[in-house]
C-alpha positions in Angstrom: 79.9 77.5 93.7 82.2 80.7 94.1 84.3 81.6 91.2 87.0 82.3 93.7 88.8 80.7 96.6 89.9 82.9 99.5 93.4 83.4 102.1 95.1 85.1 103.8 98.7 85.7 104.8 101.1 87.7 105.7 104.3 89.2 104.0 107.2 90.7 106.1 107.2 94.5 106.0 109.4 97.0 108.0 108.0 96.8 111.4 106.2 93.6 110.7 103.7 92.1 108.7 101.0 92.7 106.2 98.0 91.2 106.4 97.3 90.4 102.6 93.7 88.8 101.4 94.3 86.3 97.8 91.3 85.5 96.0 92.3 83.0 94.0 90.2 81.7 90.7 88.5 78.4 90.9 88.5 78.4 87.0 90.8 80.1 84.5 91.6 80.0 80.8 94.8 79.2 79.6 97.4 81.0 79.6 98.6 83.2 82.5 96.2 84.4 85.1 95.7 88.4 84.9 96.0 89.3 88.6 94.6 92.4 89.8 95.6 94.4 93.5 92.9 96.1 95.0 94.1 99.0 98.0 91.6 100.1 100.1 90.4 103.6 101.8 92.1 105.2 104.9 89.6 103.7 107.2 88.6 100.4 105.2 90.4 96.9 105.0 90.7 94.6 101.4 87.0 92.9 102.0 85.7 95.4 101.1 86.3 94.4 97.1 84.5 91.0 97.6 81.6 92.9 95.7 83.9 93.5 93.0 85.7 90.4 93.2 82.7 88.6 92.6 82.4 90.0 89.1 85.9 89.2 87.7 85.9 85.7 87.6 89.1 84.4 86.0 91.1 86.7 87.8 93.6 86.4 90.8 92.8 89.8 93.2 95.6 90.7 95.8 94.2 92.6 98.2 96.5 93.8 101.5 95.8 95.4 104.5 96.9 98.9 104.8 99.4 98.6 107.9 97.1 100.5 110.8 94.0 98.9 109.7 92.2 95.5 110.3 94.5 92.8 110.7 97.7 95.1 109.7 96.7 97.3 112.9 99.7 97.4 114.9 102.7 97.6 112.4 103.5 101.5 113.0 104.3 103.8 111.3 105.9 106.1 109.7 102.7 106.4 107.3 101.8 107.8 104.5 101.4 107.5 100.5 105.4 106.2 100.0 105.3 103.8 102.7 102.0 102.3 101.9 103.4 101.9 98.2 106.7 100.3 99.6 104.0 97.9 101.4 102.3 96.8 98.9 105.6 96.5 96.3 106.6 94.3 98.9 103.4 92.2 98.9 103.4 92.0 95.1 106.9 90.8 95.1 106.0 88.2 96.9 103.2 87.1 95.3 103.2 88.5 91.4 106.5 89.4 91.3 106.7 88.8 87.2 103.5 91.3 86.9 101.8 93.3 84.8 99.7 93.3 87.8 96.4 96.4 87.4 96.2 98.7 90.2 92.5 99.6 91.8 92.6 101.5 94.6 89.0 102.8 96.6 89.2 106.2 98.4 93.0 106.8 99.6 93.6 103.7 98.0 93.8 105.4 94.6 96.2 107.6 96.3 98.6 104.8 96.7 98.4 103.0 93.5 99.5 106.3 91.8 102.2 106.8 94.1 103.5 102.8 93.6 102.6 103.0 89.6 105.4 106.2 89.6 107.6 104.8 92.0 108.0 101.8 89.9 108.3 104.4 86.8 111.0 106.6 88.7 112.8 104.0 89.9 113.4 102.4 86.1 114.5 105.8 85.1 111.3 106.5 82.4 108.3 108.9 82.2 105.8 106.4 83.3 105.9 103.8 80.3 108.4 101.7 81.6 105.8 100.9 84.9 103.3 99.7 82.6 105.1 97.0 82.2 104.8 95.4 85.6 101.9 97.9 86.4 98.2 98.6 84.5 95.8 101.2 85.3 95.3 102.7 88.1 92.2 102.1 88.2 90.7 104.9 90.7 87.7 104.3 92.1 86.4 107.7 93.7 90.0 108.6 94.9 93.1 108.9 93.7 93.0 112.4 92.2 93.4 116.0 93.7 90.3 117.0 96.0 89.0 119.9 96.2 89.0 120.6 99.8 88.8 124.4 100.8 89.1 125.8 97.7 86.6 127.7 95.5 85.0 125.5 92.2 85.6 127.2 89.5 87.8 127.4 86.2 91.3 127.4 88.3 93.9 124.6 86.8 93.4 121.0 89.3 97.5 121.0 90.4 95.6 124.0 93.1 93.4 121.9 94.5 95.7 120.7 97.1 96.4 123.3 99.7 99.3 123.1 101.8 98.4 125.6 104.0 94.8 123.9 105.1 94.8 122.5 108.7 95.1 118.6 109.0 92.0 118.7 111.6 89.8 120.7 109.0 91.3 118.4 105.8 89.7 115.0 108.0 86.6 117.0 109.6 85.8 117.9 105.4 86.6 114.9 103.6 86.2 112.4 105.8 83.8 113.5 108.6 81.6 110.8 110.9 84.3 108.1 109.2 86.9 109.9 111.1 84.8 110.3 114.4 83.9 106.7 114.4 87.7 105.7 115.0 87.3 107.2 118.7 83.7 105.9 119.8 83.7 102.4 121.5 80.6 99.8 121.2 79.3 97.2 123.1 78.9 94.5 120.8 79.4 93.6 117.2 75.2 93.9 116.8 76.2 97.7 118.1 78.7 98.4 115.5 76.3 96.7 112.5 73.7 99.2 113.7 75.6 102.0 113.7 76.4 101.5 110.0 72.4 100.8 109.6 71.8 104.3 110.6 74.3 105.7 108.3 73.0 107.7 105.5 75.1 106.1 102.6 73.3 102.6 103.4 69.8 103.6 103.6 69.2 100.4 101.5 70.9 98.1 104.4 73.7 96.4 104.8 74.5 93.7 102.5 77.1 90.7 102.5 79.9 92.3 101.8 79.3 95.7 103.9 78.9 93.1 107.0 81.9 90.6 106.2 84.1 93.7 106.0 82.6 95.9 108.9 83.1 93.3 111.2 85.7 92.4 109.7 86.8 95.7 111.0 86.5 95.2 114.3 89.2 95.1 117.4 88.2 93.7 120.9 89.9 95.5 124.2 90.5 94.1 127.1 86.8 95.3 128.4 85.5 93.3 125.7 84.2 95.9 124.0 85.1 96.7 120.7 86.8 99.8 118.7 87.2 99.9 114.5 90.3 98.8 113.8 92.0 102.1 111.9 94.5 103.8 114.6 94.3 107.4 114.4 97.8 108.0 114.4 97.6 106.4 111.1 94.3 108.2 110.4 95.3 111.6 110.7 99.2 111.0 109.5 97.5 109.5 106.2 95.4 112.4 105.8 98.3 115.0 106.2 100.2 113.5 103.5 97.2 112.4 100.9 96.2 116.4 100.2 99.5 118.1 101.2 102.8 115.2 101.3 105.1 115.7 98.3 105.4 112.0 97.2 101.8 111.9 95.6 102.3 115.3 94.7 105.4 114.2 92.7 103.5 110.5 91.5 100.6 112.8 89.8 103.1 114.7 87.8 104.7 111.7 86.7 101.9 109.6 85.6 100.1 112.5 84.4 102.8 113.8 82.3 103.0 110.9 79.8 100.4 110.4 77.2 100.9 106.6 77.4 100.6 106.2 81.2 97.8 108.4 81.4 95.8 106.8 78.7 96.1 103.8 81.4 94.5 105.7 84.0 90.7 105.0 84.6 88.9 107.6 86.9 85.2 106.6 88.2 83.2 108.9 90.2 80.2 109.1 92.7 77.3 111.5 92.8 77.1 111.0 96.1 80.0 111.7 98.5 80.4 109.4 102.1 76.7 110.6 103.9 75.3 110.2 99.9 75.1 114.0 99.3 75.1 115.4 96.4 77.5 116.7 94.9 80.1 113.6 95.7 83.7 114.1 96.7 84.4 115.1 93.0 82.1 117.8 91.6 81.4 118.0 87.6 83.2 120.9 87.9 86.1 119.4 89.2 85.9 116.4 87.2 85.8 119.0 84.0 89.0 120.4 84.9 90.3 116.5 84.9 89.0 116.2 81.1 90.6 119.2 79.9 94.3 118.9 81.8 94.5 115.2 81.3 92.8 114.7 78.0 93.4 111.1 77.9 92.1 109.6 81.2 89.4 107.6 80.9 86.3 109.3 82.7 82.9 107.2 84.2 80.5 109.3 85.7 78.8 106.5 88.1 75.6 107.6 88.5 73.2 106.8 91.4 76.1 105.8 93.3 77.2 107.2 96.8 81.0 106.9 97.8 81.1 103.8 99.9 77.7 101.8 97.4 80.2 102.0 94.8 81.9 99.2 95.4 78.6 96.9 97.3 75.4 98.0 94.2 75.0 95.9 91.1 75.4 99.8 89.3 78.7 100.7 90.8 80.3 97.4 90.7 79.4 96.7 86.6 81.1 100.3 85.9 83.8 99.2 88.3 84.5 95.8 86.6 84.4 96.9 83.3 86.9 99.7 84.2 89.1 96.9 85.1 88.6 94.6 82.7 89.5 97.2 80.1 92.8 97.3 81.6 93.8 93.2 82.0 91.9 91.6 79.1 88.7 90.9 76.9 86.4 89.4 78.3 85.3 86.2 76.8 82.5 83.5 77.9 82.3 85.1 81.8 85.9 85.2 82.4 88.9 87.7 81.1 92.0 86.3 79.1 
């Protein structure tokens, strides 16, 4: 028996409607049902979290497709962390207006989650503690903190890890690599698209049901009956630039990490390997050590044996992520969270 019932909805946002998946728990304990909002990565969609959903019985999970992706692919810009955070706010106003909601972000979704949490704090005129009344976390899964792109590793402060002078194309190539190249490719069939991922070094152990369903959902049919990944190149380029050089995320980082209360609510999980299963991961040990020194109240979890993708697919990764989420929404009792 499934732990959740799943349905998809649409929510009005500027420029059209955002697609949202909602997993309602089949069974839950007495009282309020905990709510989690999962925010996906730059070329992904909400179904990539389905494995984590199964590990959170008794929890309501809300997962939007960010604008420019999957079933929200026709939504126009502007893109960027603030725009996505405003879209997610509209989703949560519709499905969880009273809160609290635990924010969970994978990859770029972590940057969106941080921006959203800080926007809530600023709207309430507080330094971060007020945001906790509506939002918990964020739980950041291999994302959401500054990446050491184009910078030498060493003892330099974390604030210098983002470089406003870096070219957007260089940022995309350095961090996304083949993930960005895939967006301009055309595939003759769904099977051909899945074969592309099956040959990807990050999926050498094969594609499980969660990955397969997420990748199939990602495809958009073209007029000539071929298929193309749904993420728009425009969205990917705009979000890459904003994620690393935009002011909204930088301000959010300062807001959340500037308060011991809000900093202590953040959990950061990082994978051992990167997007092509190479070591080190997106966040090398020297970078995470910098994080620990600068933000000592934040929980940091090293998820060994995982890469940027399968941290949400393997038993090891899912267990670590579920434990982090559970730590922010309540104690686990008899297979459910209360």
